[in-house]
N, C-alpha and C positions, 0 to 999 in steps of 0.2 A: 428366273423364278423367284418369287418373293420368299424371304426367310420366314414369313408368317403365313403358313398355308390356311390357317383359319383363326377366327377370333377367339375360339376356345383355348388355343395354345397361348395366345397373348395374355388371356385372363389368368391362366395357370401360372405363367411366369411372373405376372404382376403379384399374385397372391403369395407365391413361394419365395419372393425376394426377401433376403434378410435385411435389406435396407428399407426403412420406412418411406413410403411413397404416398403423396397426396396430389390429387388432380383437382384443379379448380377452374371455374369460369374466369373470364377476364376481370370480373369485379371482385374476385376472391371468394366466391361461394364454392364450397366444397362439393365436388361431383363424385369423387371416388376416393377411397382410402384402403390400403391393403392391411393384412393382418399385422405386419411389422409395425405399422403406424399405430394400430390399436395398442400393441404392447408398449410402444415407446411413450404414447400420450396418456394411456389409461382410458381413452374413449372408445366405446364400441362403435362399429360401423354405423349403426342406426342413429348414434348420437352426434355424428359428425356431418354426414351427408345433408346438404341443405343449409348448413350453418356457414358462417364466415371463418376463414382461417385465423382470424384475430382471436378466436377462442383460446388460443395458446399463449397469448401475450402475458408476460410475467410482471409487467409494471416496472421493470428495471431499465427500460429504454424509453427515451422521450419521443415525441411525435416527429422530431427532425430525423431521428434514426430510421423510422419507418417510411418517411417521405423519401429519404435517399434510396431505400430499397425500391420503392414504387417507381421513382424516376429512372433508376437503372433498368428496371424491367421494361418500361415503356420505350426508353431510348435505345437500349442495347439488347433487350430481349433476354437478359440473364442477370443473375446476382448470386454471389457465393460468399460465405463468411461464417462466423460463429455468433450466436446470440443466446440469450436466456429465454427459455420457455417455461410455462407452468404446466405441470402434470395435473391430471384430473384430481388427484389427491390433494393438490395445493403445493406440492413440493416443487421447488425451482430447480431446473436442470439446464445444463449447458449443451447446446446442440450445434452440430456442424450442418449447415443448410446450403443446398444448391437449388436454385430455381431457374427453369428454362421455359421460354415461351414456345408454344406450338402454333404454327401459322398455317393458314389455308393456302391454296394455290394463288390467291390474290394478295398474299403476304399480310393478311389481317390476323391478329392474335385471336385464337379460338379457345385456347386453354393455357394454363400454366401447370407444369409438373415440378413438384418440390420433392427433393430427396433429403432425408434427415438421418443423422447418426447421433447417438448420445455419446458425448465426449467429456462428461462431467468428471470421471475419474482421472482421465488424462490431464484435463485442465487443472484439477486439484493438485496433481503431482507436479505440474509445471510451476504452479504458484508456490508450492513448498520449496522447490529447488531455488526459485528466485528469492524467496524469503530468506532461506539459509545463506544465500550469497550476499545479502545486504543487511543481515541482522546478526547480532551477537548471539551465539548459541546459548550461553548461560542465562542472560537476562531477557532476551528477546528484543532488546533495544536496537535501534539502527547502529550499524558498525561504521568504521571510518569511511568506507567506500560510499555508503549512503549519506553520511555526514557531509562529505565534500560535494556530493551532487546537490544536496538540499541547500547547503551554504552558498554554492554558486548561484542557484536560483534566487535565493534570498537577496544576495548582493545585486544581481541583475535587476530585480524589482526595485531595490532601493535607488539604483542609478536612474531608473526611469521616473520613479514617483517621489523620490526624496526619502528622508528618514535616516535613522542611525541604528542599523542592526548591531548587535553585540554578541561576543562569544565569551562564555564563562567556562573556565577550565577548573574542574573540581578534582581534588585529590583527597582520598581518605587518609587522615593522619595515622601513622603507626599501625597500618593494617597487617603487616607481616607478623607481629606478635599474636594476632588473632588466630592465624593459621597455625602458628607454633604451639599455642596453648590449647586450642580446641580441635585442630585438624582441618584439612582442606575441605572436607564435606560440610562442616559447620561454616567455614569461611565462604564457600560458594552459596550456601543457603542465605547467609547474611547479605551477600552482594545482591542476590535476587530480591530479597525483601527491601533492601535499601533502594534499589532501582524503582521498585513499585511505589515506595513512599514518595520519592522525589517526583516521579512522573505524576502521581495523584495530586501533588501540590501545584502543578504547572497548568498553564492554559493550553488549549489545543494547538494554538499557533506556535508555541515553544517546542523546540526540537531537542530532546535529550538523547544523547548517544553514549555508548560505552567505548572509550578510546582503547581500553585494554587494561588488564590487571585491576588496580584499584583507582583508575582514573576515568572520569566522565567528562563529557563536553556538552554544554547547553548553548544552543543558538536561539537568541531572542530576535525575532524578525522586525519588530516595530521600533519606533524612534524613542525609546525610553531615555530619560536623562540619567546622569550618574547617580543621583539620589535614589531613583527608582531601581536601578541595577543593584545598588548597595542593599536596599531593602529586600530585593529578591534573593540576593546571596544570603542575607541574614535569615530569611525564611527557610531556605534550604538547610542552613546550619542548624536551625531550631528543629526542623523535621527529623534530621538524622540523630540529633542529641536526645530525642525522646527514648524512653526505656525500650529495650529489645527483648521481648519475651521469648522463651524457648531455648535460651542459651544455658550452658552448664553453670554459669555464674554471671552476675550483672556486668554490663559492659557499656561504656560511654564512647560514642563515635563522634569525631569532630572532622571538619572539612577545612582544608586550605583552598581558597578560591582566588583565581586570577581573572581579571576582566579586561577585555579589549573592545573598544567601540570603533565601528567603521564610520568615516574613513581615517580618523585621527591616528589610530594605532596600527593601521595596515590597509593597503588598497585592495588586497586580494584575500581569498579565503585562507591560503597558506600563511600569508603574513599575519592575519588576525589570529590564527591558531598559535603561531609561534610567539606572538606578543602576549597572548593570554597565558600560554605555558610558562613563559619567563616571569610573568607577573605572579603566577601561582607559586613558583619557586621562591620568589621574594617573600610571599606570605609564609611559606614553610620555614624560611630562614629566621622569621621572627618568632618561631616557636609553635607554629601551627594554629589552627582554629582562627585564622586571620583572613582578611580580604585585601587584595591589592589591585590597583588599576594600572594598566600599561600607560606609558608616557604618551604624549600628544604628537610626537614626530611621525610622519608617514612612513619613514624608512628607518630601520635600526632602532626602534623605540626601546627605551630602557624602562623596566618596571618601576613604578613609583608606589611604594607601600603607603597605605592610608593609615592615619592615626586611629 
């Protein structure tokens, strides 16, 4: 005996489902939508029937994305995944979507049934967790884990296409007295402001990370020459040396900067960081507010302070 004794029961189940359901013709024309779909999309039933399912497109996916869905439906009869859709109000929402083909006895596709769930909040939470895992809590800059990942990608690109990426190791001179004089709350606020100033002075292709404490690392992806890197370091020194409003008393910030270029100062990301770190200490040993370049040997480079 059929579990569906009459069409009326099937219709009631369709309408009562908490999952948004959309039924379309093979060409994507909407034939039916339940109440949950109206709630999810903002479109009343009479506004959807007869229109194409593409009315939900958010503009965040390219045509290749939708072609892949269409090919999967034609070849396999189903597709599932997540995508961005546009609510009737214009708001962009993240949806979990599953589409299945309904075939007739001759195996010809007669309908598609799509089921949707709004997973925007879950997606946002996942993004926040991922962001916290890869970014510094205080400044919002990439942390060491993301630094190493992006540095590895940068070096891989340089190996394929040429160029000379570089690492700049930045240390705030005498930052401990700032905390001692003004307290850690003021010190943290200063670090946040300092990170914003430096980031604003850089290009989008430059990667600024907080290594920890009062140390930052800058990855420059393109093939800058030493003179260009020196000017960049001097620019950052000038940015942080500008007045800092909002402090209990005037304060001057200086940076010691060590620079290591690939591949002369190190063949790997770890080697470059180590070379730049040692060059930075050479700059600090000269009294701070200095710039030093790592040596040219591939292995065991010794920092060479610049005049």
